[in-house]
C-alpha atoms as one frame of an Amber mdcrd trajectory, in Angstrom:
protein
 -11.650  22.783 -17.288  -9.139  20.041 -17.191  -9.838  17.525 -13.995  -8.286
  18.613 -10.474  -8.678  15.828  -7.803  -7.128  16.063  -4.333  -6.261  13.976
  -1.114  -6.094  15.772   2.173  -5.081  13.434   5.075  -5.057  14.119   8.456
  -1.651  13.571   9.856  -3.117  12.533  13.414  -2.290   8.675  12.475  -0.885
   6.403  10.014  -2.656   5.768   6.361  -5.434   3.584   6.619  -5.696   1.196
   3.759  -9.225   2.697   2.829  -7.779   6.277   2.615  -5.155   4.562   0.692
  -7.548   3.208  -1.860  -9.222   6.515  -2.268  -5.996   8.123  -2.726  -5.057
   5.526  -5.642  -8.572   6.115  -7.470  -8.058   9.834  -7.613  -4.458   9.409
  -8.912  -5.833   6.841 -11.756  -8.578   9.277 -12.430  -6.163  12.150 -12.854
  -3.504  10.125 -14.549  -6.564   8.690 -16.918  -7.706  12.119 -17.781  -4.470
  14.031 -18.173  -5.508  15.992 -14.810  -3.822  17.313 -11.852  -3.391  15.275
  -8.532  -2.839  17.472  -5.378  -1.941  16.424  -1.817  -2.379  18.889   0.444
  -2.232  18.332   4.580  -5.275  18.638   6.700  -3.416  19.743   9.684  -5.871
  21.915  11.727  -6.029  19.498  14.798  -2.878  21.208  15.915  -2.829  18.911
  19.096  -2.738  15.386  17.237  -1.031  16.276  14.114   2.622  15.431  14.094
   5.365  15.488  11.527   6.122  11.625  12.036   2.604  10.725  10.665   2.696
  13.279   7.875   6.011  11.647   7.196   4.978   8.093   7.055   1.500   9.267
   5.011   3.683  10.649   2.195   5.864   7.667   2.231   3.063   5.407   2.124
   1.449   7.434  -1.072   4.911   7.126  -2.671   5.766   3.542  -2.072   2.027
   2.905  -3.727   3.626   4.668  -6.666   1.071   7.555  -6.420   3.245  10.814
  -6.984   1.565  14.068  -7.059   1.809  16.903  -9.443   0.867  19.874  -6.575
   1.094  19.789  -3.213   3.328  19.533   0.243   7.014  18.668  -0.691   6.478
  19.428  -4.550   5.110  23.002  -4.378   2.566  24.614  -7.083   0.683  27.629
  -7.779  -1.434  28.162  -4.964   1.604  28.696  -2.195   1.031  26.650   0.777
  -0.695  23.036   0.652  -0.739  23.007   4.487  -3.958  24.109   6.367  -1.934
  25.087   9.621  -0.585  27.891   7.346  -4.153  29.117   6.531  -5.786  29.366
   9.799  -6.309  33.192  10.197  -7.388  33.314   6.550 -10.113  30.712   7.286
 -11.151  32.878  10.282 -11.464  35.773   8.041 -13.751  33.832   5.524 -15.941
  33.119   8.473 -16.298  36.421   9.521 -17.026  37.369   5.901 -20.227  35.042
   5.852 -21.221  36.770   9.264 -20.932  40.164   7.603 -22.858  39.070   4.573
 -25.721  37.554   6.528 -24.683  33.793   5.655 -23.346  32.804   9.080 -23.977
  33.796  12.902 -22.398  33.814  16.355 -23.431  31.557  18.917 -21.958  31.461
  22.457 -25.012  29.147  24.148 -24.156  26.214  25.944 -24.445  22.672  24.267
 -27.345  21.603  26.898 -29.276  24.607  25.941 -28.557  24.035  22.186 -29.714
  20.428  22.173 -33.069  21.279  23.945 -33.771  23.757  21.360 -33.337  21.019
  18.690 -35.461  18.708  20.260 -38.064  21.270  20.505 -37.548  21.928  16.853
 -37.579  18.367  15.845 -41.024  17.913  17.975 -42.510  20.897  16.196 -41.279
  19.977  12.624 -39.512  22.934  12.211 -35.611  23.422  11.520 -33.336  23.598
  14.136 -32.095  27.115  12.920 -35.517  28.230  13.508 -34.481  28.596  17.288
 -30.906  28.317  17.179 -30.061  31.298  14.885 -29.062  34.619  16.291 -28.839
  37.949  14.227 -25.327  38.446  13.283 -25.189  42.010  15.100 -24.843  40.176
  18.673 -21.430  40.233  20.257 -18.886  38.226  18.267 -17.980  35.488  20.499
 -18.390  31.969  20.479 -18.722  29.718  17.803 -19.682  30.833  13.989 -22.710
  28.540  12.312 -23.479  28.656   8.985 -27.224  29.611   8.467 -28.586  26.594
   6.397 -30.805  28.194   3.435 -34.668  26.416   3.975 -35.608  27.094   0.540
 -35.418  23.680  -0.753 -33.312  20.440  -0.550 -29.727  20.239  -0.901 -29.432
  17.954  -4.044 -26.363  16.694  -6.232 -25.777  14.126  -8.993 -22.893  11.698
  -7.430 -20.826   9.966  -9.997 -20.884   6.431  -7.920 -24.035   6.821  -5.883
 -26.314   8.482  -8.289 -28.984  11.400  -7.676 -28.811  12.364  -3.984 -31.247
  14.673  -2.189 -31.007  15.997   1.655 -34.080  17.709   3.001 -33.036  21.164
   4.250 -34.457  20.500   7.489 -31.938  17.746   7.960 -29.003  19.554   7.707
 -28.288  21.420  10.539 -26.679  25.046  10.903 -23.176  23.413  11.633 -20.100
  25.150  13.312 -17.889  26.705  10.523 -15.284  28.230  13.049 -14.766  27.091
  16.828 -14.512  29.574  19.665 -10.717  29.143  19.708 -10.485  30.390  16.116
  -9.622  27.141  14.472 -11.978  25.995  11.320 -13.840  23.031  11.325 -13.125
  20.075   8.609 -16.316  21.709   6.899 -14.967  25.160   6.795 -11.268  24.329
   5.820 -11.999  21.539   3.365 -14.595  23.451   1.328 -12.682  26.785   1.148
  -9.391  24.650   0.097 -11.374  22.846  -2.714 -12.734  26.364  -3.954  -9.272
  28.054  -3.705  -7.181  24.970  -5.478  -9.998  24.898  -7.999 -10.967  21.094
  -7.425 -13.110  19.925  -9.924 -13.730  16.247  -8.352 -14.041  15.098  -4.845
 -13.756  11.429  -4.755 -13.832  10.357  -1.031 -15.224   7.703   1.101 -19.030
   7.289   1.603 -18.689   7.837   5.257 -18.175  11.566   4.259 -21.695  11.743
   2.579 -23.475  13.222   5.451 -21.090  16.163   5.112 -21.483  16.717   1.209
 -24.651  18.813   1.914 -22.947  20.813   4.251 -20.057  21.586   1.903 -22.583
  22.332  -0.943 -24.358  24.964   1.179 -21.053  26.328   2.282 -19.596  26.565
  -1.372 -22.795  28.472  -2.678 -22.653  30.910   0.268 -19.093  31.735  -0.465
 -20.303  32.237  -4.372 -18.472  29.537  -5.993 -19.348  26.537  -8.125 -19.307
  22.982  -6.501 -16.993  20.421  -7.593 -18.524  16.914  -8.897 -18.698  14.285
  -6.068 -18.144  10.553  -6.112 -18.528   8.674  -2.545 -16.374   5.521  -2.662
 -17.764   2.296  -1.156 -16.401   1.391   2.073 -13.975  -1.508   2.839 -15.317
  -4.035   4.986 -13.570  -7.257   6.503 -14.806 -10.727   5.455 -16.996 -10.981
   8.486 -19.064  -8.290   6.765 -18.167  -5.351   9.319 -16.426  -2.240   8.579
 -12.686  -2.749   8.312 -10.522  -1.601  11.775  -7.814  -2.975  13.521 -10.107
  -6.073  14.870  -9.587  -7.379  11.484  -5.541  -7.176  11.972  -3.419  -4.969
   9.843  -5.426  -1.585   8.588  -2.373   0.762   7.988  -0.629   0.768   4.431
   2.538   0.741   6.601   1.960  -2.498   7.961   1.568  -4.194   4.977   4.884
  -2.358   3.720   6.757  -3.974   6.654   5.265  -7.165   6.652   6.970  -7.778
   3.042   4.228  -7.028   0.481   5.194  -5.559  -2.637   3.772  -1.870  -3.815
   2.661  -3.335  -7.351   0.526  -6.079  -5.696  -0.667  -3.717  -3.102  -1.437
  -1.166  -5.653  -3.270  -3.889  -7.810  -5.327  -5.462  -4.999  -6.622  -1.718
  -3.763  -7.433  -0.935  -7.453  -9.794  -4.145  -7.147 -11.654  -3.259  -4.371
 -14.641  -1.443  -5.853 -13.557  -1.435  -9.449 -12.274  -4.118 -11.973 -10.244
  -4.017 -15.269 -13.028  -6.131 -17.059 -15.051  -9.119 -16.000 -12.081 -11.433
 -16.049  -8.797  -9.816 -15.384  -7.496  -9.765 -11.832  -4.198  -8.951 -12.045
  -2.964  -6.192 -14.219  -0.304  -3.345 -14.533  -0.588   0.262 -13.738  -0.355
   1.684 -17.227  -3.766  -0.829 -17.875  -5.286   0.374 -15.159  -4.495   4.087
 -15.813  -6.162   3.571 -19.188  -9.162   1.653 -18.274 -10.410   3.716 -14.841
 -13.047   5.943 -14.727 -15.047   6.981 -11.637 -18.222   6.223 -13.363 -17.196
   2.537 -13.063 -16.699   2.636  -9.448 -19.177   0.132  -7.571 -21.394   1.644
  -4.960 -21.446  -1.927  -2.987 -18.959  -2.281  -0.200 -15.788  -4.303  -0.802
 -14.296  -6.792   1.323 -10.743  -6.725   2.421  -9.618 -10.031   2.169  -6.024
 -10.651   3.323  -5.640 -14.222   1.971  -6.242 -12.877  -1.442  -3.873 -10.238
  -1.169  -1.410 -12.886  -0.054  -2.198 -14.826  -2.718  -1.886 -11.825  -5.257
   1.300 -10.872  -3.746   2.450 -14.487  -4.432   1.791 -14.066  -7.960   3.891
 -10.729  -8.361   6.634 -12.492  -6.371   6.638 -15.428  -8.645   6.578 -13.036
 -11.596  10.064 -11.275 -10.657  13.068 -11.363 -12.314  14.983 -13.882 -10.118
  18.084 -11.429  -9.716  15.579  -8.503  -8.401  14.071 -11.034  -5.968  17.537
 -12.051  -4.706  18.445  -8.110  -4.135  14.971  -7.867  -2.384  15.286 -10.699
  -0.159  18.689 -10.054   0.804  17.706  -7.687   3.763  14.864 -10.144   4.766
  17.632 -13.133   4.733  20.108 -10.590   6.857  17.518  -9.816   9.388  16.638
 -13.452  10.093  20.322 -13.929  10.826  21.002 -10.904  12.469  24.070 -10.211
  10.474  25.181  -9.405   6.881  25.952 -12.038   4.312  29.219 -12.581   2.860
  29.597 -12.459  -0.993  30.070 -15.881  -0.775  26.850 -16.534   1.461  24.967
 -14.310  -1.071  26.203 -16.196  -4.190  25.059 -19.461  -2.763  21.686 -17.864
  -1.687  21.586 -16.488  -5.114  21.889 -19.886  -6.513  19.304 -21.150  -4.687
  17.062 -18.147  -4.736  14.624 -19.251  -7.656  13.475 -22.153  -6.011  12.808
 -19.881  -2.879  10.879 -17.562  -5.271   8.395 -20.328  -5.997   7.530 -20.976
  -2.483   7.229 -17.349  -0.991   4.130 -15.290  -0.778   5.449 -12.703   1.534
   9.349 -11.694   1.415  10.186 -12.484   5.158   9.251 -15.918   4.277  12.355
 -16.520   1.922  14.555 -15.266   4.924  13.253 -17.686   7.273  13.539 -20.494
   4.417  17.040 -20.219   3.853  18.884 -19.186   7.341  19.589 -22.958   7.773
  22.256 -22.477   4.839  24.449 -20.152   6.524  23.975 -20.887  10.515  23.499
 -23.989  12.747  19.883 -23.595  14.107  19.656 -23.804  18.131  16.515 -26.080
  17.866  14.124 -27.828  15.567  10.925 -26.058  14.654   8.457 -27.736  16.936
   5.400 -28.231  14.986   7.718 -30.122  12.145   9.260 -32.125  14.620   6.408
 -33.430  16.675   4.282 -33.973  13.590   7.280 -36.229  11.713   9.969 -36.791
  13.833   8.125 -38.631  16.595   6.961 -41.538  14.269   8.088 -45.102  13.868
  10.970 -45.526  11.487  12.466 -42.149  11.329  15.787 -43.177  12.942  15.974
 -46.134  10.170  15.279 -43.297   7.551  18.124 -40.888   8.578  20.790 -43.552
   8.922  19.477 -44.847   5.744  19.963 -41.587   4.081  23.451 -41.003   5.851
  24.723 -43.850   4.495  23.485 -42.904   0.872  24.613 -39.555   0.866  27.876
 -40.337   2.678  28.933 -42.888  -0.169  28.339 -40.310  -2.923  31.605 -39.568
  -5.166  30.194 -36.371  -6.877  28.111 -33.796  -4.511  26.078 -32.351  -6.983
  22.054 -32.279  -7.392  22.138 -35.404  -9.956  23.640 -37.353  -7.656  21.961
 -36.593  -4.495  18.694 -37.119  -6.045  19.666 -40.437  -7.573  20.767 -41.507
  -4.176  17.694 -40.572  -1.879  15.009 -41.536  -4.961  16.308 -44.966  -4.019
  15.440 -44.592  -0.358  11.587 -45.174  -0.380  11.748 -48.405  -1.972  14.534
 -49.739  -0.041  12.599 -48.876   3.073   8.980 -49.988   1.894   7.956 -46.265
   2.458   6.216 -43.459   0.633   8.535 -40.733  -0.526   6.734 -38.179   1.900
   7.608 -40.340   4.885  11.352 -40.904   3.655  12.064 -36.983   2.626  10.523
 -35.344   5.128  12.581 -36.599   7.890  15.358 -35.627   6.005  14.198 -32.194
   5.137  13.710 -31.400   8.903  16.897 -33.234   9.927  19.230 -30.729   7.550
  16.834 -27.536   7.586  15.054 -27.719  11.121  11.803 -27.213   9.422   9.218
 -28.786   7.339   9.475 -25.575   5.105  12.454 -25.256   2.975  13.433 -24.895
  -0.797  13.380 -28.306  -2.688  15.228 -30.964  -0.761  17.926 -31.722  -3.097
  18.712 -28.616  -3.722  19.070 -27.309  -0.308  21.249 -30.351   0.455  23.813
 -29.698  -2.634  23.937 -25.820  -1.075  24.612 -26.901   2.347  27.179 -29.340
   1.426  28.482 -32.604   2.388  30.001 -32.218   5.853  27.197 -29.908   7.245
  24.627 -32.229   5.820  25.958 -35.363   7.277  26.712 -33.781  10.657  22.934
 -32.595  10.828  21.534 -36.093  10.031  23.590 -37.689  12.729  22.322 -34.642
  15.260  18.859 -35.204  14.727  19.346 -39.325  14.915  21.123 -38.536  18.290
  18.307 -36.288  19.468  16.057 -39.125  18.292  17.554 -41.799  20.824
């Protein structure tokens, strides 16, 4: 049987990077084995599930480059791939299990059930010893699966090795709620059987659910899939990745200006590696090398600083024309208006230099705004750090004079004129050039100085040097 793997996100929130990484590993395994990658929607929580979240999740999959062979929006041989379309079907399965003696109705209050569980635990018995009721009782309340007590629940996990759960530790769990809706355990297990899933690769936080799913699969007379429980993602502080660490949704990183190839590469590295040396690799190389057996069982640290570095590597490796096209919306966003054709030509000329200094795409927009409009104020940090020191006014005056006397306004002429200033003023190059940079761009962060001045033009450069000098007075 060919490999069939799935992702079943719940549209009750944005796509967490941990779920994105799990989807990526499933996709890689399907592509590596020539199998099928399926996306179904786990929307049995009808109150919290929304179309907005579903659309965002699917858009995030596509942004990462994870296409699917069957599922929502693409269809397939199994009809619907949305659990909300199968509510009545799940209920019929639960009732069938009652009829066959694998499950039973239970309408007792939670407090009574907890007391019975404590009693069973004290006496070393399975909770079902006290909780179970014969299936002939009135069909009301919830339906629980009757967990067999004939031995432990065992399986071989691709990532974690041989696993064993004592039957006494697996409670008689609810499969159908009193309102007729299925629990995650029932809906997910039935779907995996019906859609012929061969491998279930998911986060290790779901490991406690696996013995329940195995017992339920056997009660339904089906063969259990192969399980692979992936390591959780932690922050750099060693705690489970959450909002306290900053952005955790894939869409947050997309909107922050990360590249999908960089995000794909970084997530792939969180628990798996191409080899012992290679950090940056193509999708094709990942597909050729990936195997679930190579995934580490140790938690992986999600380090935004490393992601920033990797994104910068991808930005710098990009074709300059593509970089200019990608960054154009960022520049226009920073400006608050569209670039004219001439302005875009100006930006395209300096874009390769901006590219060398860019990690995230929005940074590029902020770097070049000075070329297209007058800035209202200087960057406070830059001004206070540089422009308040002694000798800055003299430096700006010397720069104004040197540039004002130029015949040709091009990069070689500008560089030649300004390179003479440090010796003329008896100061270092940094002390000479940083005040000029801030004066003409408004910040200490900009493209290379000589190229920036050439692109800005003679008139505006001299005006800005004069403006900064006047503000120092």
